[in-house]
VEXPAKE-743024 format. One record per residue (C-alpha): residue number from 1; x, y, z; residue in one letter. Coordinates in pm, whole numbers, plus 32768, in hexadecimal, padded with zeros to 4 digits. Example, Ala and Ser with C-alpha at 12.3 -4.5 7.8 and 13.67 -1.06 7.14 Angstrom:
<rs>
R,1,84CE,7E3E,830C,a
R,2,8557,7F96,82CA,s
</rs>
This chain:
<rs>
R,1,532A,499C,ED9E,x
R,2,52FC,4ADD,EE63,x
R,3,5337,4C35,EDCD,x
R,4,5401,4CED,EED4,x
R,5,543E,4E20,EDFD,x
R,6,5405,4EAE,ECA3,x
R,7,54CD,4FC7,EC07,x
R,8,5462,509D,EADD,x
R,9,556A,5155,EA12,x
R,10,551F,523C,E8EF,x
R,11,5645,523D,E7FD,x
R,12,5699,52EB,E6B7,x
R,13,577D,5255,E5AE,x
R,14,57DC,5300,E465,x
R,15,57A2,522C,E32F,x
R,16,58C7,51DE,E24B,x
R,17,57FD,5280,E132,x
R,18,56A0,531F,E121,x
R,19,557D,5234,E0E2,x
R,20,544E,52AC,E01A,x
R,21,52FB,5201,E00B,x
R,22,51AE,5272,DF7A,x
R,23,5163,5338,E0B9,x
R,24,52AC,53BA,E145,x
R,25,5425,53E8,E12A,x
R,26,54EB,538E,E262,x
R,27,565C,53BE,E2AD,x
R,28,5655,533B,E414,x
R,29,558C,524D,E4E8,x
R,30,5504,5297,E642,x
R,31,547C,516B,E6FD,x
R,32,5446,50D9,E855,x
R,33,5519,4FC2,E8E8,x
R,34,5483,4EE9,E9F9,x
R,35,5556,4E2F,EAF8,x
R,36,548C,4D36,EBC7,x
R,37,5538,4CA1,ECF7,x
R,38,5504,4B78,EDDA,x
R,39,5619,4B96,EEDB,x
R,40,5765,4B7F,EE25,x
R,41,56C6,4B18,ECDA,x
R,42,5668,4C20,EBD8,x
R,43,55A7,4C05,EA93,x
R,44,559B,4D0D,E982,x
R,45,5488,4D89,E89F,x
R,46,5463,4EA8,E7AA,x
R,47,532F,4F74,E754,x
R,48,52F6,4FA8,E5DE,x
R,49,521F,50E0,E609,x
R,50,52B0,521B,E570,x
R,51,52B6,5390,E5B2,x
R,52,518F,53CD,E4CA,x
R,53,503E,531B,E4A1,x
R,54,506E,52D5,E32E,x
R,55,50A9,515E,E316,x
R,56,4FDA,511F,E450,x
R,57,4EFF,51E6,E53B,x
R,58,4FF6,5193,E651,x
R,59,5124,5270,E696,x
R,60,5242,526C,E78F,x
R,61,5179,5357,E86C,x
R,62,5040,527E,E86F,x
R,63,510C,5140,E89F,x
R,64,51CB,51D3,E9C7,x
R,65,5083,5241,EA66,x
R,66,4FD9,50EF,EA3B,x
R,67,510A,502D,EAB0,x
R,68,5148,5105,EBE3,x
R,69,4FE0,5137,EC50,x
R,70,4F3A,4FED,EBF8,x
R,71,500D,4ECE,EB72,x
R,72,5135,4EDA,EC60,x
R,73,5060,4F0F,ED9C,x
R,74,4F86,4DE6,ED3A,x
R,75,50B3,4CFE,ED21,x
R,76,51B0,4D86,EE1A,x
R,77,51F1,4CB1,EF4E,x
R,78,5104,4B9D,EEDF,x
R,79,515E,4A30,EEB3,x
R,80,512D,49F6,ED3F,x
R,81,5107,48A0,ECA2,x
R,82,51C2,48FB,EB64,x
R,83,519D,4A14,EA64,x
R,84,5046,49A4,E9E9,x
R,85,4FB4,49F3,EB40,x
R,86,4FE4,4B67,EAFC,x
R,87,4EBD,4B6B,EA0C,x
R,88,4DD7,4B0D,EB2C,x
R,89,4E64,4C22,EC09,x
R,90,4E31,4D1E,EAF1,x
R,91,4CDB,4CA9,EA7F,x
R,92,4C33,4DF3,EAD8,x
R,93,4D2B,4EC2,EA0C,x
R,94,4CA4,4EDE,E8AA,x
R,95,4D93,4F06,E788,x
R,96,4EEB,4F9E,E7C9,x
R,97,4F8B,4E6C,E72C,x
R,98,50E1,4F09,E6FF,x
R,99,50F4,4F65,E86E,x
R,100,5084,4E07,E8D0,x
R,101,517D,4D65,E7E5,x
R,102,52A3,4E27,E872,x
R,103,5274,4D9A,E9D1,x
R,104,51F2,4C47,E95F,x
R,105,5327,4C0E,E888,x
R,106,540D,4C79,E9A6,x
R,107,5363,4B73,EA7E,x
R,108,5391,4A69,E96F,x
R,109,5505,4ABA,E971,x
R,110,550B,4AB2,EAEE,x
R,111,5454,4965,EAF3,x
R,112,554B,48C9,E9FE,x
R,113,5679,4952,EAB8,x
R,114,55FA,48C5,EC02,x
R,115,55CD,4774,EB57,x
R,116,572A,478D,EABE,x
R,117,56A0,4751,E960,x
R,118,569D,4813,E818,x
R,119,5552,48C2,E7E5,x
R,120,5508,47F9,E6AA,x
R,121,550A,46B9,E779,x
R,122,5412,474F,E871,x
R,123,5337,4790,E73E,x
R,124,534B,4621,E6D8,x
R,125,543F,464B,E5B7,x
R,126,55B3,4623,E576,x
R,127,56B7,4718,E4F6,x
R,128,56E4,4715,E37C,x
R,129,5775,480A,E27F,x
R,130,566D,4912,E233,x
R,131,5658,498B,E0C6,x
R,132,568F,4B02,E0C4,x
R,133,55D5,4C01,DFF2,x
R,134,5600,4D77,DFFA,x
R,135,551C,4EA6,DFE4,x
R,136,5587,4FD3,DF17,x
R,137,54E4,5126,DF41,x
R,138,5476,5213,DE2E,x
R,139,5599,529E,DD5F,x
R,140,55C6,533F,DC0A,x
R,141,55FE,5231,DB04,x
R,142,577B,5248,DB01,x
R,143,578B,5239,DC7B,x
R,144,5692,511C,DC85,x
R,145,5758,504A,DB8D,x
R,146,5899,508F,DC4C,x
R,147,57F0,5022,DD8F,x
R,148,576F,4EDF,DCF3,x
R,149,58C9,4E92,DC6A,x
R,150,5964,4ECE,DDC0,x
R,151,586B,4DF0,DE76,x
R,152,588D,4CD4,DD7D,x
R,153,5A07,4CE7,DDA1,x
R,154,59D8,4CC3,DF1A,x
R,155,5920,4B7A,DEE0,x
R,156,57B3,4BD0,DF1B,x
R,157,56CB,4ACF,DE7F,x
R,158,55A1,4BB2,DE41,x
R,159,5575,4D24,DDF4,x
R,160,544B,4DEE,DE6C,x
R,161,5416,4F54,DDFD,x
R,162,5324,5056,DE83,x
R,163,5224,50E1,DD8E,x
R,164,5115,51EC,DD91,x
R,165,5020,527C,DC92,x
R,166,50EC,5305,DB70,x
R,167,521E,523E,DBD9,x
R,168,51DB,50D1,DB90,x
R,169,51EF,504E,DA2B,x
R,170,5320,511D,D9CB,x
R,171,540A,50A7,DAE4,x
R,172,539B,4F3D,DABB,x
R,173,53D9,4F4C,D945,x
R,174,5532,4FE2,D980,x
R,175,5593,4ECD,DA73,x
R,176,5518,4DBC,D98B,x
R,177,55D5,4E59,D868,x
R,178,571C,4E67,D92C,x
R,179,5707,4D31,DA0A,x
R,180,5625,4C41,D94F,x
R,181,556E,4B40,DA1F,x
R,182,55F1,4B9D,DB77,x
R,183,54EA,4B45,DC80,x
R,184,542F,4C8D,DCA2,x
R,185,5302,4D10,DD61,x
R,186,5269,4E66,DDA1,x
R,187,51D9,4F02,DEDD,x
R,188,50DA,501C,DECE,x
R,189,509D,5050,E044,x
R,190,4F29,5086,E001,x
R,191,4F63,51A4,DF0B,x
R,192,4E63,5140,DDFE,x
R,193,4CE9,5143,DDDD,x
R,194,4C05,503C,DD49,x
R,195,4BE0,5117,DC13,x
R,196,4D56,50E6,DBD5,x
R,197,4D1C,4F78,DB80,x
R,198,4D61,4FA2,DA09,x
R,199,4EAD,504D,DA58,x
R,200,4F13,4F38,DB47,x
R,201,4EAC,4E33,DA43,x
R,202,4FBE,4EBE,D960,x
R,203,50B9,4E27,DA55,x
R,204,5040,4CCA,D9EE,x
R,205,512A,4CD2,D8C3,x
R,206,5263,4CDD,D99E,x
R,207,5247,4B8B,DA4D,x
R,208,5254,4C1B,DBAC,x
R,209,5255,4B3F,DCDF,x
R,210,513D,4C11,DD76,x
R,211,50A9,4D6C,DDA9,x
R,212,50AE,4DBC,DF1C,x
R,213,4F91,4E80,DFC1,x
R,214,4F1B,4F4D,DE96,x
R,215,4DD3,4FC8,DF33,x
R,216,4D62,5058,E082,x
R,217,4E0F,4FE7,E1BF,x
R,218,4CCF,4F56,E256,x
R,219,4C2D,4ED0,E119,x
R,220,4BE2,4D67,E0BC,x
R,221,4AB3,4D79,DFD4,x
R,222,4B49,4E5C,DEC9,x
R,223,4C8B,4D93,DED2,x
R,224,4BBB,4C5C,DE86,x
R,225,4B25,4D0A,DD56,x
R,226,4C7D,4D80,DCE6,x
R,227,4D0D,4C22,DD06,x
R,228,4C01,4BA6,DC16,x
R,229,4C65,4CB4,DB1C,x
R,230,4DDF,4C82,DB1B,x
R,231,4EB4,4B4C,DADD,x
R,232,4FCB,4BB9,DBC7,x
R,233,4FA6,4B39,DD29,x
R,234,4F2D,4C38,DE28,x
R,235,4FE5,4C31,DF75,x
R,236,4F49,4CD1,E0A8,x
R,237,5015,4D80,E1B4,x
R,238,4F67,4E9A,E272,x
R,239,4E10,4DF7,E24A,x
R,240,4E7B,4CBC,E305,x
R,241,4E63,4D36,E46B,x
R,242,4E3F,4BDC,E503,x
R,243,4DA5,4A81,E4E0,x
R,244,4C3F,4AFD,E4A4,x
R,245,4CA9,4BE4,E38A,x
R,246,4D7F,4AD1,E2F2,x
R,247,4C60,49D8,E2F9,x
R,248,4B75,4AD6,E25B,x
R,249,4C72,4B32,E14D,x
R,250,4CA6,49C7,E0F0,x
R,251,4B2F,4981,E0E9,x
R,252,4AEC,4AB1,E00C,x
R,253,4C0D,4A69,DF1F,x
R,254,4C9D,4BC0,DF71,x
R,255,4E03,4B48,DF4F,x
R,256,4ED4,4A22,DEDE,x
R,257,5002,4A76,DFB9,x
R,258,501C,4AFD,E11E,x
R,259,512F,4BD1,E1B7,x
R,260,5159,4B8B,E32A,x
R,261,51E1,4C95,E415,x
R,262,51BB,4C39,E585,x
R,263,51DA,4DA7,E5E9,x
R,264,50A8,4DF9,E516,x
R,265,4FDB,4CD3,E598,x
R,266,500D,4CF6,E70E,x
R,267,5138,4C14,E738,x
R,268,51C0,4ABB,E6F2,x
R,269,508E,4A04,E778,x
R,270,4F96,4AA2,E681,x
R,271,5099,4A88,E569,x
R,272,50B7,4911,E5A5,x
R,273,4F3C,48F2,E594,x
R,274,4F3B,49A3,E442,x
R,275,5056,48C0,E3D1,x
R,276,4F8C,478A,E428,x
R,277,4E52,480C,E37B,x
R,278,4F0A,4866,E23B,x
R,279,4FCC,4721,E231,x
R,280,4E8E,4655,E25A,x
R,281,4DF3,4717,E139,x
R,282,4F25,46F2,E059,x
R,283,4F6D,486A,E059,x
R,284,50E6,48AE,E04C,x
R,285,5182,4994,E14D,x
R,286,52AE,4A75,E168,x
R,287,532F,4B4A,E285,x
R,288,5322,4CC1,E25A,x
R,289,53FD,4DC8,E2F8,x
R,290,53C8,4F1C,E39B,x
R,291,5528,4FB0,E390,x
R,292,556B,4F07,E4DE,x
R,293,56B5,4F09,E593,x
R,294,5761,4DBC,E5CC,x
R,295,567F,4D74,E6F6,x
R,296,5542,4D6B,E626,x
R,297,55FE,4CCF,E501,x
R,298,5673,4BAD,E5DB,x
R,299,550E,4B6E,E64E,x
R,300,54A0,4B6A,E4E1,x
R,301,55AB,4A6C,E486,x
R,302,5541,497C,E597,x
R,303,53D3,4994,E532,x
R,304,5435,495B,E3C6,x
R,305,54AB,47FB,E41B,x
R,306,5341,4786,E424,x
R,307,52ED,46AC,E2F5,x
R,308,51E8,478F,E257,x
R,309,52EC,4899,E203,x
R,310,5345,4826,E0A4,x
R,311,5398,4971,DFF7,x
R,312,54C5,4A55,E036,x
R,313,5479,4B55,E144,x
R,314,54DD,4CBF,E180,x
R,315,55EC,4C5C,E279,x
R,316,5720,4D12,E200,x
R,317,5878,4D35,E29B,x
R,318,58A5,4E20,E3C3,x
R,319,5999,4EFC,E305,x
R,320,589C,4F42,E1F2,x
R,321,57DB,502C,E2D7,x
R,322,58AB,5083,E40B,x
R,323,5A25,50A8,E438,x
R,324,5A5B,5044,E542,x
R,325,5926,4F7F,E5A0,x
R,326,58CA,4F66,E710,x
R,327,5924,4DF5,E72C,x
R,328,5A3D,4CFB,E728,x
R,329,5A77,4C1A,E676,x
R,330,5A01,4CCC,E539,x
R,331,5906,4C31,E449,x
R,332,59A0,4BF1,E2F3,x
R,333,5936,4B65,E1A3,x
R,334,5A08,4A49,E119,x
R,335,5A8C,4A4C,DFB2,x
R,336,597B,494E,DF69,x
R,337,586B,4A41,DFD2,x
R,338,5806,49AC,E120,x
R,339,5811,4A28,E287,x
R,340,5875,4947,E3A7,x
R,341,578F,493B,E4D3,x
R,342,5856,49C1,E5FE,x
R,343,58BF,48A5,E6E3,x
R,344,58B5,489D,E85B,x
R,345,5797,48CC,E951,x
R,346,5674,49AD,E8F5,x
R,347,569C,4A82,E7C0,x
R,348,5815,4A43,E7C7,x
R,349,5885,4BAF,E7B4,x
R,350,58D0,4CAB,E8C6,x
R,351,58AF,4E27,E8C2,x
R,352,59FA,4EDC,E8F4,x
R,353,59C6,4FC7,EA1F,x
R,354,5A9F,50E3,E99A,x
R,355,59E9,50E2,E84B,x
R,356,5894,50E3,E8F1,x
R,357,58FF,51FC,E9D9,x
R,358,597E,52CF,E8B7,x
R,359,5833,52A6,E7FF,x
R,360,574E,52DB,E92C,x
R,361,5653,53F8,E934,x
R,362,5586,538B,EA60,x
R,363,5572,526B,EB55,x
R,364,5489,51FB,EC6D,x
R,365,549E,50D0,ED55,x
R,366,5378,501E,EDFC,x
R,367,53B9,4F35,EF23,x
R,368,52D7,4E3C,EFD3,x
</rs>
């Protein structure tokens, strides 16, 4: 493979409805698309950095800078022996995992398209129906219950709600009262402190699947102490930045579930390494989401075919977030609550040029 050109495109898509977490309310997503070309073949990736440095220290501005000044020049025009070779080319660039993932995932798509195979097969797996969960932002109780009812009617197999200090026990109690034993988890996005342990322990009475990332985004030790103090499984998201963090978390007992997001970990290669570590240790996995368009969502579906992903992931239908999405064919949830892995070479979906053009804020092309 030889990268003959790479194109960056910053796009903005309005969300179907605002999405509130413990740190922000968003009504639109701005993100970078990456098109990596080898002659007539093109592979697509999507950067999961955001406008603000709230979920991560990376932003669209930092990702664009690192991609254009360091990552793309290191790879452009070179003969590359597959996507894993990029890590060697980028060895001097510390961090910036979201920027790395955006180009690395585009190259995985390019590699699979050149081979004429679905991406999942290049990863050593086979297409299978992927159980779909859904993430619901912070709402007043009536709005929250209406949202849960709507998502269950659409077939989703698991409900996740966002929580924050002062908004945790009450919404969970309301959902349990209305919907009984529906599979339910909560996500704090690092909003709590270790001293909030007794409050989080109150959630033990509600038979939750897990509490996701309750403490600091870079913490493992206090999560290990919290896991000893609560019966509910702790799931780590932001703290798992790659294989080393995953190995340390497992060794410390900091979590009993791991959320994998390749965009957070530096790409598909590091995500597969975390998958293998967790599976060997008997730690169940599920695939998280970052409000991606169908490009990132398709990548997530292909990665989710690996055998360690045993819990429903945050891989919702395209129409839940963006109407229209950037891609065809759309990604949909079946009445049985599963999502089909897109068929065809690579990620199996294609951006629609007119839709991308309408959403574009900025573009830049780099040629060998």
